[in-house]
Structures are given as C-alpha cells and as structure tokens.
C-alpha positions in Angstrom: -61.0 -67.9 80.8 -61.8 -69.4 77.4 -64.9 -71.6 77.3 -63.5 -74.7 75.7 -67.0 -75.7 74.3 -66.4 -72.8 71.9 -62.7 -73.1 71.4 -61.1 -74.4 68.2 -57.4 -75.2 68.4 -55.2 -74.2 65.5 -51.6 -74.6 64.3 -49.5 -72.1 62.3 -47.4 -73.9 59.7 -45.4 -72.1 57.0 -47.8 -69.0 57.2 -50.9 -71.1 56.9 -53.5 -72.0 59.6 -54.5 -75.6 60.2 -57.0 -77.1 62.6 -56.3 -80.7 63.7 -59.8 -81.9 63.1 -63.0 -80.3 61.6 -65.6 -80.3 64.4 -68.4 -81.0 61.8 -67.1 -83.7 59.4 -64.1 -84.8 61.4 -61.6 -84.4 58.5 -58.0 -84.2 59.8 -55.5 -81.5 59.3 -57.8 -79.0 57.6 -56.2 -75.9 56.0 -58.6 -73.0 57.0 -59.0 -69.8 54.9 -57.7 -67.5 57.5 -54.3 -65.7 57.2 -52.1 -65.0 60.2 -52.4 -61.3 59.5 -56.1 -61.5 60.0 -55.6 -62.9 63.5 -54.7 -59.4 64.7 -58.0 -58.0 63.4 -59.9 -60.8 65.1 -58.1 -60.1 68.4 -59.0 -56.4 68.2 -62.8 -57.3 68.0 -63.5 -57.8 64.3 -65.7 -60.9 63.6 -64.7 -63.4 60.9 -66.9 -65.9 59.1 -65.0 -69.2 58.7 -66.3 -71.6 56.1 -64.6 -74.9 56.3 -63.3 -76.1 52.9 -63.9 -79.8 53.8 -67.6 -79.7 54.4 -68.7 -76.0 53.8 -70.0 -75.7 57.4 -69.9 -72.1 58.8 -68.6 -70.7 62.0 -68.2 -67.1 63.2 -64.9 -66.4 64.9 -65.1 -63.7 67.6 -61.7 -63.8 69.2 -58.3 -65.6 69.0 -55.2 -66.2 71.1 -51.9 -67.9 70.2 -53.5 -71.4 70.4 -57.3 -71.2 69.9 -60.0 -69.5 67.9 -63.1 -68.6 69.8 -66.5 -69.1 68.3 -69.8 -67.5 69.1 -71.5 -70.9 69.4 -70.7 -74.2 71.0 -68.8 -76.6 68.7 -70.0 -80.2 68.1 -67.7 -82.7 69.8 -67.1 -86.3 69.0 -68.4 -88.7 71.6 
C-alpha cells in the first residue's frame, strides 16, 4: 500500500507530466521535468531527483505507479 504522506499525484497531458499543486510553494498545475519514458526507470528501482521549477525545492522520487510518484520523505501538506 502506498503511504499517502509520501505520494505526489501527477497527470500525463500531451507527453508532459504535471502535478496539480506544488507541495512546497502551492503553485498550481506545475510542469515537472520528468518525461513519461523515465517513469519505467523509476518503477524498476532507479531513483530520480525532482527539482520543482516553481520554487526550486528538491525531492527524491523512489517509485511510481499510474497515478502517483512516491517520495523518500513525507511531503508538506496544506492545513
């Protein structure tokens, strides 16, 4: 089961990956610098450093499924 404290939802739109909201600066519809072809590498165990273009925060992605990216740390949530 995916720990949702570490899960980041994403959408695939026209061969680009978007997240609905940045967990750090709360910008909406952020285009992330990960290509759909890289998701297979992530699923097979390769880690990927994700630097958000909106605020330059960093996050290490350790796994992915069809809807979520899994981080190695808990993500900040809006209260």
